[in-house]
C-alpha positions in Angstrom: 36.5 -63.4 -51.9 37.7 -66.9 -51.9 41.3 -65.9 -51.9 40.3 -63.6 -48.7 38.6 -66.0 -47.0 41.5 -68.9 -47.5 44.5 -66.2 -46.1 42.0 -65.8 -43.3 41.4 -69.4 -42.8 45.2 -70.1 -42.9 46.1 -67.5 -40.4 43.7 -68.7 -38.2 43.9 -72.4 -38.2 40.5 -73.1 -39.4 38.5 -74.5 -42.4 37.8 -72.0 -45.3 33.9 -73.1 -44.9 33.4 -71.2 -41.6 35.4 -68.1 -42.3 32.6 -67.9 -45.7 30.2 -68.5 -43.3 30.9 -66.1 -40.7 31.8 -63.2 -43.2 28.3 -64.0 -44.9 26.4 -63.3 -41.3 28.7 -60.3 -41.1 27.7 -59.0 -44.0 24.3 -59.7 -43.4 24.4 -57.1 -40.3 25.1 -59.8 -37.7 27.0 -59.0 -34.7 30.2 -61.0 -33.1 28.2 -61.5 -29.7 25.4 -62.5 -31.9 27.3 -65.0 -34.5 29.7 -66.2 -30.9 26.4 -67.3 -29.0 23.9 -68.2 -31.4 25.5 -69.3 -34.6 27.8 -71.9 -33.6 26.3 -74.5 -36.1 27.2 -72.1 -38.9 30.6 -71.2 -38.2 32.0 -74.0 -36.5 31.7 -73.1 -33.3 34.2 -70.2 -33.3 34.7 -68.4 -30.3 34.6 -64.7 -29.8 38.1 -64.0 -30.1 38.4 -65.7 -33.1 35.7 -64.0 -34.4 37.0 -60.6 -33.6 40.3 -61.2 -35.0 38.5 -62.9 -38.2 36.4 -59.5 -38.3 40.1 -57.3 -38.5 41.5 -59.5 -41.0 38.4 -59.4 -43.2 38.5 -55.4 -42.5 42.3 -55.4 -43.5 42.3 -57.8 -46.8 39.1 -56.0 -48.1 41.2 -52.6 -47.6 43.9 -54.3 -49.6 42.3 -55.7 -52.7 40.2 -52.1 -53.3 43.9 -50.5 -53.0 44.6 -53.5 -55.5 42.1 -52.6 -58.1 42.8 -48.9 -57.9 46.2 -49.3 -58.9 45.5 -51.9 -61.8 43.1 -49.6 -63.1 45.6 -46.6 -62.7 48.3 -48.8 -64.3 45.8 -49.8 -67.2 44.7 -45.9 -68.0 48.7 -45.3 -68.4 48.5 -48.4 -71.3 51.3 -49.8 -69.0 49.9 -52.6 -67.4 51.5 -55.7 -68.8 50.6 -59.6 -67.6 53.6 -59.7 -65.7 53.2 -56.5 -63.7 49.4 -57.6 -63.5 50.5 -60.7 -61.8 53.1 -59.7 -59.5 50.1 -56.9 -58.1 47.3 -59.6 -57.7 50.0 -61.9 -56.1 50.9 -58.9 -53.7 50.2 -59.9 -50.0 50.7 -56.2 -48.3 50.1 -52.7 -48.5 53.5 -52.1 -48.4 54.4 -54.6 -51.5 51.0 -53.0 -53.7 52.9 -49.5 -52.8 56.6 -50.5 -54.3 54.7 -51.9 -57.4 52.8 -49.3 -57.9 55.8 -46.4 -57.3 56.7 -46.2 -60.9 53.5 -45.6 -62.0 52.1 -43.5 -59.7 51.3 -39.6 -60.9 53.6 -37.4 -59.0 55.4 -34.0 -59.2 57.7 -33.5 -62.2 60.8 -34.9 -60.7 64.5 -34.3 -61.9 64.5 -37.6 -63.2 61.5 -36.5 -65.6 63.1 -33.4 -66.3 66.2 -34.9 -67.4 64.3 -37.4 -69.4 62.7 -34.4 -71.3 66.2 -32.6 -72.1 67.1 -36.0 -73.9 69.5 -37.5 -71.4 68.1 -41.0 -70.8 70.0 -42.5 -73.9 73.1 -41.4 -72.0 72.4 -43.0 -69.0 71.5 -46.2 -70.4 74.6 -45.7 -72.5 76.8 -45.9 -69.2 75.1 -48.2 -67.3 75.1 -51.0 -70.3 79.0 -49.9 -70.9 80.9 -49.1 -68.0 83.9 -48.8 -70.4 82.3 -45.4 -72.1 84.1 -42.4 -70.6 81.5 -40.2 -69.0 82.8 -36.5 -69.9 83.4 -37.9 -73.2 79.9 -39.6 -73.8 78.2 -36.8 -71.9 79.4 -34.1 -74.5 77.3 -34.9 -77.3 74.1 -34.6 -74.9 75.1 -31.1 -73.9 72.2 -28.7 -75.5 71.6 -25.1 -74.2 68.3 -25.0 -75.5 67.1 -28.0 -73.8 68.8 -26.9 -70.2 71.9 -29.1 -70.4 74.4 -25.8 -70.4 77.3 -28.3 -69.8 78.8 -32.0 -69.7 78.3 -32.0 -65.9 74.8 -31.0 -66.3 74.1 -34.0 -68.7 75.9 -35.7 -66.3 73.9 -35.0 -63.2 70.7 -35.7 -65.6 71.7 -39.3 -66.0 72.4 -39.8 -62.7 68.9 -38.7 -62.0 67.6 -41.4 -64.1 69.4 -44.1 -62.9 68.0 -43.0 -59.1 65.0 -42.9 -60.0 65.1 -45.9 -61.8 66.9 -48.0 -58.8 64.7 -46.3 -56.2 61.3 -47.4 -57.8 62.8 -51.3 -58.1 60.1 -53.0 -56.3 62.4 -56.3 -55.1 65.2 -54.1 -54.4 62.7 -51.9 -52.1 61.3 -55.2 -50.4 65.2 -56.5 -49.8 66.5 -53.3 -48.2 63.4 -53.1 -46.0 64.0 -56.7 -44.6 67.8 -56.1 -44.5 67.7 -53.1 -42.2 65.0 -54.4 -40.3 66.8 -57.7 -39.1 70.4 -55.7 -38.7 69.3 -52.5 -38.1 69.7 -50.4 -34.5 67.8 -47.5 -33.4 70.1 -45.1 -32.0 67.9 -42.4 -29.8 69.7 -39.1 -28.4 68.6 -36.2 -26.8 68.5 -32.7 -28.6 71.4 -30.3 -27.3 70.1 -28.1 -24.9 66.7 -30.2 -24.3 68.3 -32.2 -21.0 66.5 -30.7 -18.0 63.3 -30.2 -20.5 62.6 -33.5 -21.6 63.6 -35.4 -17.8 61.1 -37.2 -18.5 62.8 -39.3 -21.3 66.0 -38.9 -19.8 66.4 -43.1 -20.1 66.1 -42.3 -23.8 69.3 -40.0 -23.7 71.4 -42.6 -25.1 69.9 -45.6 -26.2 70.8 -48.1 -28.5 68.5 -51.8 -29.3 67.8 -54.0 -32.2 64.8 -52.1 -34.3 63.1 -55.2 -34.6 62.9 -55.8 -30.9 62.0 -52.5 -29.6 58.9 -53.1 -27.6 55.7 -51.2 -28.1 55.9 -48.7 -24.7 59.5 -47.7 -25.3 59.0 -47.0 -29.4 55.7 -45.0 -28.2 58.0 -43.4 -25.6 60.4 -42.6 -27.8 58.4 -41.3 -31.0 56.3 -39.2 -28.3 60.1 -37.7 -27.3 60.7 -36.8 -31.0 57.3 -35.3 -31.6 58.3 -33.2 -28.1 61.2 -32.0 -29.4 63.5 -33.8 -26.9 64.8 -36.7 -28.4 66.2 -37.7 -31.9 66.7 -40.5 -33.7 68.2 -42.4 -36.2 68.2 -46.2 -38.0 71.8 -47.3 -37.9 73.7 -50.5 -39.6 76.8 -51.7 -38.5 79.9 -49.4 -37.3 79.5 -46.7 -40.4 76.3 -45.0 -39.8 78.0 -41.9 -38.4 80.6 -41.6 -40.8 79.2 -40.7 -44.4 83.0 -40.8 -45.8 82.2 -45.3 -45.6 80.0 -46.8 -48.1 76.8 -48.0 -46.2 76.0 -51.7 -46.1 72.9 -50.8 -48.1 74.9 -49.6 -50.9 76.4 -52.9 -51.6 72.7 -54.4 -51.9 72.1 -51.7 -54.4 75.0 -52.1 -56.4 74.6 -55.8 -56.2 71.0 -55.8 -57.6 71.6 -53.5 -60.3 75.0 -55.5 -61.4 77.2 -52.4 -60.4 80.7 -53.4 -59.6 84.0 -50.7 -59.5 86.1 -52.7 -61.7 88.5 -50.1 -62.8 86.5 -49.5 -66.0 85.8 -45.4 -66.8 82.4 -45.1 -65.7 82.5 -47.7 -62.6 83.3 -44.6 -60.2 80.3 -42.7 -61.7 77.8 -45.4 -61.7 78.9 -46.3 -57.7 78.4 -42.6 -56.8 74.4 -43.0 -58.5 74.7 -45.8 -55.9 76.0 -43.8 -53.5 73.3 -40.8 -54.3 70.3 -43.6 -54.5 70.8 -44.7 -51.0 71.6 -41.3 -49.5 69.5 -39.4 -51.0 66.7 -41.1 -52.5 66.4 -44.4 -50.1 67.7 -44.0 -46.7 64.9 -41.6 -45.4 62.2 -43.2 -46.9 63.5 -46.6 -45.8 63.9 -45.1 -42.2 60.4 -43.8 -42.6 58.9 -47.1 -43.7 60.5 -49.0 -41.1 59.7 -46.5 -38.2 55.8 -46.7 -39.6 56.3 -50.5 -39.2 57.7 -50.2 -35.6 54.5 -47.3 -35.0 52.3 -49.7 -36.1 53.4 -52.7 -34.1 53.7 -50.3 -31.1 50.4 -49.0 -31.7 48.7 -52.5 -32.5 50.3 -53.6 -28.7 49.1 -51.0 -26.9 45.8 -51.1 -27.9 45.5 -54.9 -26.8 47.1 -53.8 -23.7 44.2 -50.7 -23.4 41.3 -53.4 -24.6 42.5 -56.1 -22.2 42.6 -53.6 -19.3 39.2 -52.3 -20.2 37.8 -56.0 -20.3 38.8 -56.6 -16.9 37.6 -53.2 -15.5 34.4 -53.8 -17.3 34.2 -57.3 -15.5 35.0 -56.4 -12.4 32.6 -57.6 -9.7 29.9 -55.9 -8.9 28.5 -55.3 -5.5 25.0 -55.9 -6.3 21.7 -53.7 -5.2 23.1 -52.7 -1.6 22.6 -49.1 -0.5 25.4 -47.3 -0.9 26.8 -43.9 -0.2 29.0 -42.4 -2.6 31.9 -39.5 -1.4 33.1 -37.1 -4.1 36.6 -36.0 -2.1 37.6 -33.0 -1.7 39.5 -30.3 0.4 38.6 -26.9 0.1 35.6 -27.3 -1.5 34.6 -30.4 0.5 33.6 -33.7 0.2 30.4 -34.4 -2.2 27.9 -36.8 -1.1 25.8 -39.1 -3.2 23.1 -41.5 -1.6 22.1 -44.6 -3.8 19.1 -47.0 -2.8 19.8 -50.6 -4.2 18.1 -49.6 -7.6 20.7 -47.0 -8.0 18.0 -44.5 -7.7 19.3 -41.1 -6.1 17.7 -40.8 -2.6 19.9 -38.2 -1.2 22.5 -35.9 -1.4 24.9 -33.0 0.2 28.2 -32.2 1.1 30.6 -32.1 4.2 33.6 -30.4 5.0 35.8 -32.3 7.4 38.9 -31.1 6.0 40.5 -27.5 6.1 39.9 -24.9 6.2 36.3 -25.6 7.8 37.8 -28.8 9.6 34.0 -30.0 10.6 35.4 -33.3 11.4 32.8 -34.7 14.0 30.2 -32.6 12.5 30.7 -34.4 8.8 30.8 -37.8 11.1 27.3 -37.3 12.4 25.7 -36.6 8.9 27.6 -39.3 7.7 26.1 -41.4 10.2 22.3 -39.5 10.0 22.2 -40.4 5.9 23.9 -44.3 6.8 20.7 -44.9 9.3 17.8 -43.2 7.7 18.7 -45.0 4.1 20.0 -48.2 5.7 23.7 -48.1 4.2 25.6 -51.1 3.8 28.5 -50.0 1.5 30.7 -46.8 1.2 32.5 -45.9 -2.0 35.5 -43.4 -1.9 36.6 -42.1 -4.6 40.3 -42.2 -4.9 41.4 -38.5 -6.4 42.5 -35.8 -3.7 41.9 -36.2 0.0 41.4 -39.5 -1.0 43.0 -41.2 1.8 41.8 -38.2 4.0 38.4 -38.9 3.7 38.8 -42.6 4.3 40.2 -41.9 7.7 36.9 -39.9 8.0 34.7 -43.2 7.2 37.2 -45.4 9.3 36.0 -43.2 12.6 32.7 -42.9 11.4 32.9 -47.1 11.4 34.5 -47.0 14.8 32.3 -44.5 16.6 28.9 -46.3 15.0 30.0 -50.0 14.5 25.9 -50.9 14.6 25.8 -49.7 10.8 27.6 -52.2 10.0 29.4 -50.5 7.2 32.1 -51.8 4.6 34.2 -49.0 2.9 35.5 -49.0 -0.6 37.9 -47.3 -2.6 37.0 -46.9 -5.7 38.6 -45.7 -9.1 37.2 -42.2 -10.3 38.6 -42.3 -13.5 36.3 -40.4 -16.1 33.5 -39.8 -13.4 34.4 -35.9 -14.3 33.9 -36.5 -17.8 30.6 -38.2 -16.8 29.6 -35.3 -15.1 29.9 -33.0 -17.4 28.4 -35.2 -20.3 25.1 -34.7 -22.1 23.7 -37.6 -20.8 24.6 -36.9 -17.4 22.4 -33.8 -17.5 19.5 -35.3 -18.9 19.9 -38.4 -16.3 20.2 -36.2 -13.4 19.1 -32.8 -14.2 18.3 -31.7 -10.8 22.0 -32.1 -9.5 24.8 -29.9 -9.7 27.8 -31.6 -12.0 29.8 -32.1 -8.3 27.0 -34.4 -7.1 27.0 -36.3 -10.2 30.5 -37.3 -9.8 29.5 -39.5 -6.3 26.6 -40.7 -7.5 28.9 -42.1 -10.4 31.2 -43.3 -7.6 28.6 -44.8 -6.1 27.0 -46.8 -9.1 30.5 -48.0 -10.4 30.5 -50.0 -6.8 27.4 -51.6 -7.4 27.8 -52.6 -10.9 31.0 -51.3 -12.7 29.7 -52.2 -16.3 26.7 -50.8 -16.1 28.1 -47.1 -15.2 30.9 -47.3 -17.0 29.4 -47.8 -20.5 28.4 -44.4 -19.6 32.1 -42.9 -20.4 33.7 -42.9 -23.6 36.4 -45.8 -23.4 39.4 -43.7 -24.2 38.4 -41.8 -20.7 38.8 -44.4 -18.3 42.3 -44.3 -18.0 43.7 -47.9 -18.2 45.5 -47.5 -21.5 49.1 -47.2 -22.5 50.3 -44.3 -24.3 46.7 -44.3 -25.7 46.9 -40.7 -27.1 50.0 -41.8 -29.3 48.0 -44.6 -31.4 45.5 -44.3 -34.3 42.3 -43.0 -32.4 40.2 -44.6 -35.1 41.7 -47.8 -34.4 41.6 -47.6 -30.8 37.9 -46.5 -31.0 36.9 -49.5 -32.9 38.8 -51.9 -30.4 37.5 -50.4 -27.4 33.8 -50.1 -28.7 34.0 -54.1 -29.6 35.6 -54.7 -26.0 32.6 -53.1 -24.7 30.1 -54.6 -26.6 31.6 -58.5 -25.7 31.4 -57.3 -22.2 28.3 -56.0 -22.2 26.8 -59.0 -24.2 28.7 -61.5 -22.4 26.9 -60.3 -19.1 23.5 -59.7 -20.5 21.1 -56.3 -20.0 18.0 -56.1 -17.6 15.7 -54.8 -20.1 13.7 -53.4 -17.4 16.3 -51.6 -15.5 19.3 -51.0 -18.3 20.4 -47.0 -19.5 20.0 -45.8 -23.1 23.9 -46.2 -23.2 24.1 -49.4 -21.6 21.4 -50.3 -24.0 22.7 -49.3 -26.9 25.8 -51.5 -26.3 23.4 -54.5 -27.3 24.0 -56.4 -29.6 22.2 -55.6 -33.1 20.7 -51.9 -30.8 21.6 -48.3 -31.1 21.9 -45.4 -29.4 18.3 -44.2 -31.2 17.1 -47.9 -30.8 17.8 -47.9 -27.0 16.1 -44.4 -26.2 13.1 -46.0 -28.2 13.2 -49.0 -26.3 13.3 -46.6 -22.8 10.8 -44.2 -23.8 8.3 -47.4 -24.8 9.5 -48.7 -20.9 8.4 -45.0 -19.5 5.0 -44.8 -21.3 4.0 -48.3 -20.9 5.6 -49.7 -18.0 8.0 -52.5 -17.6 8.2 -55.4 -20.2 6.5 -58.6 -19.2 8.2 -60.5 -21.9 10.5 -60.0 -24.7 7.9 -59.9 -27.5 7.1 -56.8 -26.2 10.5 -55.7 -28.1 8.4 -55.7 -31.3 5.8 -52.9 -30.3 9.2 -50.6 -30.0 9.7 -47.9 -32.9 12.2 -49.1 -35.3 12.9 -52.5 -33.5 12.0 -54.9 -36.4 12.1 -58.7 -36.7 16.0 -58.2 -37.7 17.0 -56.2 -34.5 14.8 -58.6 -32.4 16.8 -61.4 -33.9 20.1 -59.6 -32.8 19.0 -58.4 -29.5 16.9 -60.3 -27.6 18.9 -63.1 -26.5 21.0 -60.5 -24.6 17.9 -58.7 -23.1 16.7 -59.9 -19.8 13.3 -59.8 -18.1 14.0 -60.9 -14.2 10.3 -61.5 -13.3 8.6 -61.7 -16.7 5.5 -64.0 -18.0 7.9 -66.6 -19.5 10.1 -67.7 -17.2 12.6 -68.2 -20.3 13.3 -64.5 -20.6 15.3 -64.3 -17.6 17.8 -66.2 -19.3 20.1 -66.1 -22.6 18.2 -68.8 -24.3 17.1 -67.2 -27.5 13.3 -66.7 -28.4 14.0 -68.7 -31.3 15.0 -71.4 -29.5 11.9 -71.6 -26.6 10.8 -74.2 -29.0 13.7 -76.7 -28.1 12.8 -76.5 -24.3 9.3 -76.9 -24.9 10.2 -80.0 -26.5 12.8 -81.2 -23.4 9.7 -80.3 -21.1 7.5 -82.5 -23.2 9.2 -85.5 -23.9 9.9 -85.9 -19.8 6.2 -84.9 -18.6 7.6 -81.8 -17.0 6.6 -78.1 -17.3 9.0 -75.6 -18.5 9.6 -73.5 -15.1 10.3 -76.7 -13.3 12.9 -77.7 -15.5 14.9 -74.6 -14.8 17.6 -75.0 -12.2 17.0 -78.4 -11.3 20.5 -79.7 -12.3 19.9 -83.2 -11.6 17.6 -83.7 -14.3 19.6 -81.7 -17.3 22.7 -83.3 -15.7 20.7 -86.6 -17.0 19.7 -85.4 -20.6 21.7 -86.8 -23.7 21.8 -83.3 -25.4 22.0 -85.2 -29.1 18.6 -86.6 -28.4 17.5 -82.8 -29.0 19.3 -81.9 -32.2 17.4 -80.9 -35.0 17.9 -79.4 -38.5 18.1 -76.1 -37.0 19.4 -76.4 -33.9 23.1 -78.7 -33.7 24.7 -80.2 -30.7 26.5 -76.9 -29.7 23.4 -74.9 -29.2 21.5 -78.1 -27.2 24.5 -78.2 -24.7 24.2 -74.4 -24.2 21.1 -74.5 -23.6 20.7 -77.6 -21.3 23.4 -75.1 -19.4 21.7 -72.0 -19.2 18.7 -73.6 -17.8 20.6 -74.8 -15.5 22.0 -71.3 -14.0 19.6 -68.8 -16.3 20.8 -65.5 -16.2 24.1 -66.2 -14.2 26.5 -63.3 -13.8 30.2 -64.7 -15.4 31.8 -61.9 -13.3 33.7 -63.0 -10.1 32.6 -62.8 -6.4 33.1 -58.8 -5.2 36.1 -58.5 -3.7 37.8 -55.2 -2.2 41.4 -54.0 -0.8 42.7 -52.4 2.2 45.0 -49.6 2.6 47.5 -49.1 5.5 46.6 -47.0 8.2 49.0 -44.1 8.0 50.3 -44.8 4.5 48.9 -41.6 2.9 51.6 -39.8 0.8 54.6 -40.8 -1.3 56.7 -39.3 1.7 55.0 -42.2 4.1 56.7 -44.9 2.1 59.7 -46.7 3.4 61.8 -49.5 1.3 61.0 -52.8 2.5 57.4 -52.2 3.7 54.7 -54.7 2.6 51.5 -53.1 1.6 48.4 -54.3 0.2 46.7 -52.7 -2.8 44.5 -52.8 -6.4 46.2 -53.4 -9.9 45.1 -50.5 -12.3 46.6 -50.9 -15.1 48.9 -53.6 -17.1 51.3 -53.1 -19.8 53.4 -55.1 -21.3 56.7 -54.2 -19.0 54.8 -54.3 -15.9 51.6 -53.9 -13.3 50.4 -50.4 -11.5 49.4 -50.8 -8.3 47.0 -48.7 -6.4 48.6 -48.6 -2.9 47.0 -45.5 -1.5 49.3 -42.8 -1.8 47.8 -41.0 -5.1 50.4 -42.0 -7.1 50.4 -46.0 -8.7 53.6 -48.1 -7.9 55.3 -50.3 -10.9 55.7 -53.8 -10.5 58.1 -54.1 -13.2 57.7 -57.2 -15.3 60.7 -58.6 -13.6 59.5 -58.7 -10.5 56.2 -60.0 -10.5 56.9 -63.6 -10.0 59.6 -66.1 -9.2 59.6 -67.7 -12.8 60.2 -66.5 -16.3 57.3 -64.4 -17.8 56.9 -63.0 -20.7 53.5 -61.2 -20.9 52.7 -59.5 -17.1 48.9 -60.5 -17.5 49.9 -64.7 -16.9 50.1 -63.2 -13.6 48.1 -60.6 -12.8 44.8 -58.2 -14.5 43.2 -54.9 -13.6 41.3 -55.2 -10.7 43.2 -58.1 -8.7 44.0 -57.2 -4.9 47.5 -58.1 -4.6 50.4 -57.9 -1.8 53.4 -55.6 -3.0 56.7 -54.4 -1.2 58.2 -51.1 -1.7 61.5 -51.5 -3.8 62.4 -47.5 -4.0 60.9 -44.5 -4.0 61.6 -41.4 -6.3 60.0 -38.5 -4.7 61.0 -35.7 -7.3 59.8 -38.1 -10.4 56.8 -39.7 -8.5 57.8 -42.9 -9.3 57.1 -46.0 -7.0 59.1 -49.3 -8.0 57.2 -52.3 -6.3 57.8 -55.9 -6.2 55.4 -59.0 -6.1 58.3 -61.1 -4.6 58.7 -61.3 -0.9 62.0 -62.1 -0.8 63.6 -59.4 -3.0 65.2 -57.0 -1.1 65.7 -53.1 -1.6 68.4 -51.9 -3.6 69.1 -54.9 -5.3 68.5 -55.4 -9.0 65.4 -57.9 -9.5 66.9 -58.5 -13.3 69.6 -60.8 -10.9 66.8 -62.8 -10.0 64.6 -66.1 -11.4 61.7 -63.8 -12.5 60.9 -61.8 -15.1 61.5 -61.3 -18.8 64.9 -60.8 -20.1 65.7 -58.0 -22.1 63.7 -55.6 -20.1 65.5 -52.9 -17.9 64.4 -51.2 -14.9 64.7 -47.9 -16.9 61.2 -48.6 -18.4 59.4 -47.7 -15.2 57.3 -45.2 -15.9 55.0 -43.3 -13.1 51.4 -44.8 -13.5 47.7 -43.5 -13.3 45.3 -43.3 -10.5 44.8 -47.4 -10.0 46.5 -50.1 -8.7 47.4 -53.2 -6.4 49.5 -56.5 -5.9 50.2 -60.0 -3.9 53.3 -61.7 -3.6 54.3 -65.4 -3.5 50.7 -66.7 -4.3 48.2 -66.6 -7.2 46.4 -62.8 -7.1 42.8 -62.9 -5.9 40.4 -62.3 -8.4 37.9 -59.0 -8.9 38.4 -55.6 -8.8 37.5 -53.3 -6.0 38.4 -56.4 -4.3 39.3 -57.2 -1.0 37.2 -59.5 0.9 33.6 -58.2 1.1 32.9 -60.9 3.2 35.1 -60.1 5.4 34.3 -56.4 5.5 31.1 -56.8 6.4 32.2 -59.5 8.8 34.5 -57.2 10.8 31.6 -54.5 10.7 29.6 -56.7 12.4 32.3 -57.2 15.2 32.3 -53.7 15.8 33.6 -52.0 12.3 36.8 -51.4 10.9 
């Protein structure tokens, strides 16, 4: 453990004691959100990001230690574990290095080298290697043995070659050196499979592509790997100019020869030994090294893609909530109609139905009247419109509603409906909304995700939300683990209302799981609302340990104890009571009293149990108890008359919403049912390495249309208003070096952008205040 803790401490730049303390908490079952917020004294105030990195590295290094132990035991059982080998294995710091050292001892199928050894040819191999002055043919003659399967000198020399090839190929130091050499100097060469040009048109950017192996970015690597898996692309790793000419020695052969001290000095066996080196590379090592390095490329690409997905998911989950406003949810459709759900301020369904404003029924005016009736009856403030098929047509219907009945004071917002259909058909949706048709459930989800994106999106598997980059091409186990961590951090960062939260939301609270979350809801249904946090201990299977982990993240808005609506943990209520008593105040009177709280000296309230970091957190929380860390609610407005790809013209300036940020740019929904791409080179007038330096999912931005490729459904956008259609953004100051426009990909279903200024924060943004003000003046 000490070696693991020491290594993690060095990697994170923290003290080893901090790592040891954190590992102990994790091993006891504490969650990262709980440790980050309530155990700062123990960890030295490690934040949630550091804790997540620590947790991931701890998992990797423990797996490494388990594998190390297995390998040592295996070699020891064979009776081949020397002190030198044990030391090398003990010092190995990566899984690759461990496997290289284990290779000569790893149980394997009977190889040609083993067969040759059984035929008594190892002395021949040793003789020719040790003394290249020996003539191979003459020396091999003494090893011809028909009974052992060695029919002639050629067979004897072939067997000796296999023995040396295996010996060379199992040299751990050589393998490591070759991998490093080819990683540093290799080029990834990609070509299209002959005859697949039309079928693989989406991969045309890689039909003849070469770039340094170590510099291939995540999105390109995953695209190339996908192209190969689909039988469209082929690739190879080349070094220098000789890769396509197998008559010339490969540079790697020189390193094999140097490692094993093989030189062609004109001696009798030199040519034979040189052939052994060549065969070692071409038969044994070239494919293995290429496989290893492409696995390294894939692993790095997957890690980056998962990070991209995780960052986008976090931004989406932390979108600004519209709050408890009565909302109309519209799930657009053409022939099948627009499904409508009426949601009150507590997110309950109070009405639903369908309207048919579009072809073939074309009940435009009738639909407006029906919507108006719902809005009047339920005092609707917001209308949430899904961004799928018929979204723009339905938005126009709502615009006509607002113009015809300005007194309704409505604001309309287009909402991403990614994952809504999956939720609608889910087991949870059938339990939550048993009396509603699947199609109506989609409209309910659209309305609720406007009121509170986090509370609604946790009901959907994170991978289905649609903000990833090549999400189906990465390790699904690693992806799920990373996304679950993001959801957990977001839910606990915001906090959960104990008396209104759904089972999926409660299940994401620190210390809780699906079963206990269901027990909480059952208890609530049977006994009424929770009046204080202590009642949680009456819930089935929720013991002291679970209470400790969860209580601080569960809020009671109007409970018996005013501290229950804050993030102050029940274990620290005594601190607040001490503060109040020392100043002759009541607890309820000091909550929210900023002047008083800011006058306190936190050091005065430090105890053996609660240190300065916790005291500061408590005082800060008392100033604004239960504060929501999410930004102000805003939303974007799409341009009237711009509804399809055909409506777009180069040079147009539009407003949109960023839906997905990748490492090559940002996708922006501008209301034409196809996201446009703002390449990294067109995001800013200054140089940036990461698009997230400028935008994140949910930002409201302005973009200029640079190019529209209707057949390929691609839209090129720029956030730099001085860019002109037809010119290359790469030639300007902004962007990231080494990335061309060929990286563009058609996007998902969301997105938006802004130029010359910092993007405004919040998703479904656009100014709600402005929208409501506009509505009061006569509608939009």
